[in-house]
N, C-alpha and C positions, 0 to 999 in steps of 0.2 A: 584380606578379606577374599578372596575369588571363588568360582563355580567350582573348581577344579579341587582347592583347599576344602568347600562345604562338602562336594561329595565324599570326599576322603573321611571326614567325621561324622559323616551319615552311614559309613558302613562298618566304624566303628561303635557307632549306635546302636546298630542293626547287631550287630555278632553281641554288646551287652549287653543285650534286649534277652536273647536266646538262655543266655547264663545270668543272669544279675548274682545268682548268691554268691557269699564267700570273696568280693570283691573286693579290696583297699579302696577308702577314700583316695588315697593319689590318681586313681585311674580317671576317678570324676573330675578331681579337682584338676587335673589336664586338660581333659575335652573343657571344660567350664572358663579354661585361660584363652582355649584357642579362639572357644567362641568369643572373647573378647570381655569376656567377666576379669574382672579384679577381685582381690582381696580384701573386704572390708572389713574395720573395728569393731561390731554391735553383735551384741546378744551371746550370747555363753558358747556355741558353737562359731566355728569358722562360716565367714558368707560371704560372697561372691556376688557382684552389681555389676550393670551393665554399664558400659560409656552412653555419653548422651544422644551416640544416633550408631547404629539403629535401638532404640530405647529396646530392651528384652522383658521388659518386666519389673517384675517386684523382686530381691536381692534373693539370691537360691542358697539355703544352710545344707551344707556339706557334712555331717558328722564326723568326729575324728578319733574312730574307734578303732581297734586295728582291721575288724572285715566288718563290710554293712550288710543286714540282714536285708534279705531277698525285698520286703514290700519296700522301705528305703530307697533301695538302688532303685529298684524298678519309677517311685515317684520320681527320683533326681533327674533317671533320661526320658519319662515327660517331659518336664523343665528344657532339659536340654535339646528333647526335639521340638521340641516349640521353639527357643532359639534359632534351631538351624531352619523355618517353617517363615519365624520375622524374617534371617540375614537374607534367603533366596527371594523373598518380598523386594526387598532393601536393593539387593544387586539385580534385581530384572528392572526396578523404575531406576537405578539411575542407568542401567542399560539403552533405556526406552524400548521395551519388551512390553509393558505393561500399558495397556492404553489409560491415557491421562482425565480423571473424573470431568464432565462438560464441563464446558469454561475457559480450560486449563491446555495452553499450549502440552506438545512433550517437548522436553527437554534430549540432547541427544551432546 
């Protein structure tokens, strides 16, 4: 993942937030996979969990219906947007753009 790819994903999320109704679950599954989440077998609906680094939080459930209701789609989009924010912080730290906490040296 790099900042350019993250920007593309962020634009896709913004487009989906403008018109979230009637979207296929595949659209959200594809974005979850682009952000590094992988399908895991747990629960009754398909779940997508994050890799070890960066930790994107709890697994994301994406119901597998023909189309998703607006509220469900917006909830999934909120989680995916927080994943983008976590990725951005992670990439910034890797590139040394964010100041390290006191007492720690910056790595480049």
